[in-house]
PALUMTOR-815613 format. One line per 4 residues: their letters; for each residue x, y, z of C-alpha. Coordinates in Angstrom, 3 decimals. Layout:
N
A	X Y Z | ...
REM end
This chain:
360
MSPT	-72.910 18.391 -41.426 | -69.995 17.512 -39.187 | -70.530 17.355 -35.410 | -69.328 20.257 -33.273
SRLP	-67.083 19.695 -30.258 | -67.002 22.304 -27.510 | -63.742 22.561 -25.591 | -63.139 24.807 -22.585
LDPY	-59.792 26.004 -21.365 | -59.658 26.084 -17.593 | -60.420 29.474 -15.903 | -56.692 29.601 -15.200
LPAI	-55.245 29.431 -18.696 | -52.309 26.990 -18.488 | -50.295 28.875 -21.121 | -50.071 32.109 -19.167
GSPL	-51.306 31.326 -15.661 | -53.932 34.088 -15.539 | -57.681 34.124 -14.855 | -59.436 33.653 -18.182
TIEY	-61.927 31.279 -19.721 | -61.749 30.608 -23.429 | -64.401 28.262 -24.717 | -64.263 27.323 -28.370
DLQH	-66.121 25.075 -30.770 | -64.306 22.707 -33.115 | -65.457 21.599 -36.538 | -63.234 19.339 -38.655
GRVS	-60.542 19.806 -35.982 | -60.492 23.604 -36.362 | -61.787 26.413 -34.140 | -65.150 27.616 -35.483
QVRV	-66.407 29.831 -32.639 | -64.789 31.475 -29.608 | -66.190 32.818 -26.349 | -64.044 34.687 -23.806
SLGY	-65.096 35.190 -20.185 | -63.424 37.310 -17.513 | -64.288 38.405 -13.995 | -62.497 35.814 -11.885
AQRG	-60.380 38.332 -9.936 | -62.355 41.581 -9.865 | -60.619 44.051 -7.519 | -62.933 47.076 -7.672
IEHL	-60.154 49.616 -8.226 | -62.361 52.066 -10.141 | -64.857 51.938 -7.268 | -62.099 52.513 -4.699
AKKQ	-60.753 55.469 -6.714 | -63.981 57.379 -6.056 | -63.532 56.976 -2.294 | -59.962 58.312 -2.109
NIWQ	-58.380 61.658 -2.780 | -56.345 62.338 -5.892 | -52.944 61.787 -4.282 | -54.022 58.480 -2.759
NLIL	-55.186 57.462 -6.213 | -51.671 57.892 -7.578 | -50.674 55.023 -5.285 | -53.803 52.979 -6.009
LQRI	-53.799 53.230 -9.804 | -50.182 52.170 -10.243 | -51.173 48.925 -8.528 | -53.534 48.009 -11.348
CGIC	-50.598 46.258 -12.995 | -47.148 45.405 -11.707 | -45.675 45.260 -15.209 | -46.821 48.645 -16.576
PISH	-47.619 50.912 -13.579 | -46.105 54.003 -15.222 | -48.672 53.872 -18.035 | -51.519 54.139 -15.517
TLCF	-50.156 56.967 -13.380 | -48.888 58.807 -16.479 | -52.317 58.641 -18.097 | -54.010 59.710 -14.851
CQTL	-51.637 62.667 -14.344 | -51.843 63.848 -17.950 | -55.646 63.725 -17.820 | -55.737 65.863 -14.676
ESLA	-53.063 68.189 -16.062 | -55.268 68.814 -19.087 | -58.035 69.937 -16.711 | -55.614 72.299 -14.965
KVQI	-54.165 73.429 -18.330 | -50.667 72.698 -17.035 | -47.568 72.002 -19.092 | -44.915 70.176 -17.106
PRRA	-41.194 71.139 -17.247 | -39.110 69.586 -20.034 | -36.886 67.716 -17.576 | -39.952 66.114 -16.002
AYLR	-41.259 65.151 -19.456 | -37.928 63.508 -20.320 | -37.829 61.582 -17.038 | -41.398 60.353 -17.547
TLVA	-40.430 59.136 -20.996 | -37.253 57.494 -19.719 | -39.129 55.368 -17.189 | -41.894 54.575 -19.676
EIER	-39.421 53.237 -22.237 | -37.488 51.118 -19.730 | -40.856 49.740 -18.642 | -41.714 48.992 -22.292
IQSH	-38.519 46.940 -22.630 | -39.276 44.996 -19.465 | -42.861 44.349 -20.580 | -41.953 43.217 -24.112
LLPL	-39.330 40.791 -22.800 | -41.966 38.881 -20.828 | -43.891 37.466 -23.864 | -40.546 36.611 -25.465
ICLA	-39.656 34.578 -22.374 | -43.060 32.866 -22.524 | -42.498 32.082 -26.212 | -39.088 30.591 -25.477
AHLN	-40.633 28.370 -22.807 | -43.488 27.332 -25.097 | -41.144 26.397 -27.939 | -38.743 24.552 -25.598
ASSS	-35.937 26.916 -26.539 | -32.417 26.290 -25.371 | -31.533 27.059 -21.786 | -29.054 29.689 -22.994
CLRL	-31.830 31.561 -24.830 | -34.061 31.566 -21.749 | -31.174 32.605 -19.526 | -30.249 35.524 -21.783
LFEA	-33.841 36.779 -21.936 | -34.217 36.541 -18.156 | -30.920 38.396 -17.706 | -32.122 41.111 -20.087
REAA	-35.327 41.562 -18.099 | -33.266 41.672 -14.911 | -31.136 44.429 -16.482 | -34.278 46.460 -17.237
AAML	-35.492 46.019 -13.649 | -32.055 47.055 -12.378 | -32.200 50.238 -14.478 | -35.595 51.095 -12.981
CLLT	-34.245 50.467 -9.494 | -31.176 52.599 -10.199 | -33.371 55.501 -11.276 | -36.345 55.222 -8.908
GKRV	-35.114 53.075 -6.025 | -37.745 50.423 -6.799 | -38.119 47.488 -9.148 | -41.941 47.483 -9.024
NYDV	-44.538 50.198 -8.364 | -41.941 52.942 -8.690 | -43.568 56.210 -7.559 | -42.427 58.400 -10.431
NQIG	-45.334 60.596 -11.460 | -47.033 63.370 -9.600 | -49.543 65.875 -10.935 | -47.464 68.566 -12.584
GVRV	-44.233 66.603 -12.886 | -42.210 63.773 -11.372 | -40.865 62.724 -7.969 | -37.532 61.266 -9.050
DLKK	-34.438 62.781 -10.618 | -31.253 61.643 -12.289 | -28.943 63.578 -10.005 | -25.518 62.164 -10.824
AEVA	-23.839 61.907 -14.200 | -22.367 58.581 -13.079 | -25.858 57.091 -12.883 | -26.606 58.116 -16.459
QTML	-23.313 56.601 -17.616 | -24.039 53.366 -15.759 | -27.467 53.137 -17.394 | -25.975 53.821 -20.818
SMLG	-23.478 51.001 -20.326 | -26.288 48.661 -19.213 | -28.085 49.169 -22.540 | -25.435 47.027 -24.215
SFDR	-26.646 43.998 -22.229 | -29.756 43.790 -24.433 | -27.898 43.199 -27.708 | -27.075 39.523 -27.301
PLDE	-30.508 38.445 -25.925 | -32.299 40.192 -28.790 | -29.970 38.608 -31.347 | -30.585 35.218 -29.745
ARGS	-34.362 35.732 -29.819 | -34.311 36.716 -33.487 | -31.969 33.923 -34.451 | -33.609 31.204 -32.373
LLRH	-37.269 31.937 -31.621 | -38.286 33.727 -34.808 | -36.943 30.981 -37.057 | -39.623 28.491 -36.024
ERLK	-41.734 27.607 -39.060 | -44.674 26.902 -36.776 | -45.120 30.626 -36.075 | -45.538 31.632 -39.720
GLGF	-49.157 32.234 -40.724 | -50.410 31.234 -37.279 | -53.169 33.356 -35.715 | -53.520 35.553 -38.791
LSSQ	-55.170 38.969 -38.326 | -55.619 41.086 -41.458 | -55.288 44.869 -41.403 | -59.030 45.161 -42.096
AAES	-59.830 42.856 -39.167 | -57.421 44.762 -36.926 | -59.109 48.017 -37.954 | -62.664 46.778 -37.387
SLAT	-61.843 45.143 -34.048 | -60.119 48.293 -32.709 | -56.883 46.396 -32.141 | -54.095 48.407 -30.576
GPVA	-50.392 48.248 -29.765 | -48.090 45.574 -31.220 | -51.147 43.509 -32.228 | -52.337 46.296 -34.543
RASG	-48.867 47.217 -35.800 | -48.128 43.573 -36.644 | -51.156 43.739 -38.954 | -49.952 46.843 -40.771
LARD	-51.653 49.615 -38.755 | -49.018 52.273 -38.007 | -50.791 53.569 -34.916 | -48.863 54.792 -31.912
LRKE	-49.987 57.526 -29.520 | -46.361 58.539 -29.010 | -46.509 59.916 -32.566 | -50.202 60.685 -33.113
GGGY	-51.521 64.167 -32.417 | -48.050 65.530 -31.788 | -47.305 62.961 -29.102 | -46.926 63.618 -25.380
AAYP	-44.221 63.867 -22.700 | -40.826 64.108 -24.466 | -41.722 61.971 -27.491 | -42.119 64.931 -29.884
ELKF	-38.430 65.764 -29.306 | -37.085 62.231 -29.805 | -36.171 60.407 -32.997 | -37.720 56.949 -33.287
QIPT	-39.600 54.760 -35.730 | -42.884 52.885 -35.432 | -42.194 49.293 -36.570 | -44.996 47.654 -38.559
SSRG	-45.508 44.414 -40.453 | -48.020 43.310 -43.071 | -47.908 39.595 -42.112 | -50.355 39.794 -39.197
DVLA	-49.361 36.421 -37.703 | -47.840 35.220 -34.430 | -44.333 35.634 -35.839 | -45.007 39.276 -36.763
RYEI	-46.348 40.111 -33.314 | -43.178 38.872 -31.621 | -40.934 40.482 -34.211 | -42.649 43.847 -33.676
RILE	-41.931 43.635 -29.952 | -38.240 42.997 -30.591 | -38.081 45.968 -32.973 | -39.873 48.156 -30.420
IIES	-37.305 47.208 -27.781 | -34.578 48.357 -30.175 | -36.408 51.677 -30.683 | -36.850 52.065 -26.915
IRMI	-33.100 51.587 -26.435 | -32.535 54.247 -29.096 | -34.800 56.690 -27.218 | -33.195 55.945 -23.846
RQIL	-29.765 56.754 -25.290 | -31.084 60.086 -26.563 | -32.652 60.936 -23.193 | -29.592 60.039 -21.124
SSLP	-27.295 61.918 -23.486 | -29.333 65.128 -23.611 | -31.426 65.342 -20.460 | -32.443 69.016 -20.143
QGKL	-31.869 70.975 -16.959 | -34.748 72.462 -15.029 | -37.400 71.776 -12.420 | -39.048 68.445 -11.736
SVDP	-42.548 69.871 -11.381 | -44.478 73.057 -11.912 | -44.110 75.717 -9.232 | -46.528 76.653 -7.705
PPLL	-48.368 73.309 -7.727 | -51.094 73.056 -10.380 | -54.549 74.357 -9.531 | -56.923 71.522 -10.318
LPGQ	-60.353 72.472 -11.619 | -63.583 70.469 -11.583 | -64.795 69.062 -14.880 | -64.544 66.166 -17.288
AAGS	-61.391 65.097 -19.086 | -60.004 62.185 -21.035 | -56.481 61.130 -21.906 | -54.544 58.271 -23.460
VEAP	-50.979 57.000 -23.465 | -49.207 54.272 -25.432 | -48.688 51.525 -22.859 | -46.469 48.582 -23.843
RGEN	-49.533 46.623 -24.992 | -51.274 49.562 -26.690 | -53.646 52.401 -25.873 | -54.391 53.011 -22.199
HYQL	-57.379 55.377 -21.928 | -58.682 57.255 -18.877 | -61.943 59.180 -18.708 | -62.850 60.886 -15.457
TLSA	-65.037 63.510 -13.827 | -63.632 65.678 -11.042 | -66.044 67.240 -8.544 | -65.902 70.723 -7.057
HLQI	-64.324 69.146 -3.963 | -61.634 67.605 -6.181 | -62.971 64.097 -5.672 | -63.314 61.702 -8.566
EQIK	-67.017 61.299 -9.261 | -66.630 58.973 -12.228 | -63.661 57.132 -13.702 | -63.538 54.738 -16.647
ITTP	-60.315 52.988 -17.553 | -59.963 51.164 -20.860 | -56.835 49.058 -21.131 | -55.105 47.670 -24.251
TEYN	-56.253 44.113 -23.593 | -59.884 45.272 -23.648 | -59.330 46.699 -27.130 | -57.581 43.516 -28.272
LEAL	-60.071 40.908 -27.018 | -62.188 41.054 -30.175 | -59.054 40.797 -32.294 | -58.004 37.757 -30.234
KMML	-61.238 35.982 -31.147 | -60.512 36.628 -34.824 | -56.961 35.303 -34.478 | -58.244 32.051 -33.015
MDAQ	-60.697 31.309 -35.813 | -59.748 28.247 -37.869 | -56.826 27.464 -35.553 | -55.944 23.982 -34.400
PEDV	-56.629 23.424 -30.680 | -52.954 22.824 -29.846 | -52.135 26.285 -31.234 | -54.704 28.172 -29.131
PLIV	-52.373 28.864 -26.130 | -49.607 30.088 -28.444 | -51.954 32.462 -30.299 | -53.370 33.818 -27.024
ASAD	-49.874 34.407 -25.652 | -48.879 36.269 -28.842 | -51.528 38.893 -28.030 | -49.784 39.379 -24.641
PCYA	-53.038 39.860 -22.691 | -52.801 41.522 -19.275 | -55.519 40.329 -16.959 | -54.280 42.451 -14.062
CLER	-55.221 45.517 -16.126 | -58.554 43.940 -17.087 | -59.575 42.713 -13.651 | -60.095 46.025 -11.910
REM end
């Protein structure tokens, strides 16, 4: 029987600079067992949410993550709107979707930038990807006035509007700035032979581990809450595809993100070209009712799930948030099995874990 070596990665994972401990055993130079530990930056947001009123929580919950704040406030608002049995105006639904898809582009570009850095890609490739992410941030700022923590959602609708046709035309013209970076990523990053077969996750393993988002779709599971159950917001009225792959490796996970960016651009064009007229929120304001409710949205990394209990005084008595990274942790362990130690950071980064969302 060969001896087992136990190797820890530092609590601050060098590959992604986030609080995480991965400890793995090696046999014959391959990973044979994996343990993942969190809890280095617990912020107590769920506890704080029970001490604040609902409108204060709209500010608090979007600060769970600086990369995907819309997915948290959108999920929170939709969950409360289901309690109030409120259907928001179509214009508000389209604006929610618009911000969510720009946010998806910005989020998906980040792991591509990390991959380019890891593979020592050319400076032109890195520059183009950074410029693309800057363009996405500029679009968010143009629409909401902010690059981060943009206060878009309110219960019953949205706070922001696309008032001038010139703004829509400017945003449409900015969509062309993503073409060259995506072509460069596909032509440069996705040609690396090292990525093929690395961190394999079968469709059966993805199913059993409850994988979600691009991780699941890269393993052949065509799951996306924007399509399932009739969808939400304006997604039922938009034409888009759900990219999937049967390869289940690191290469597939990055390729899926590129294809999803292309689909997001397609949806943004549809929204800007046919934004319906109407109110931004329900009038009169929705009458919230006490009770229990649950809701989910398709965040950039996968399913974001909220379960909460509202008291008779309209205070949150209980709230449980389950983020995509929580669903994908078990799948991550499976991806790492039988990997070489030098490939562990690359496999972890391909899952695009978000520790801000985890450390609440």
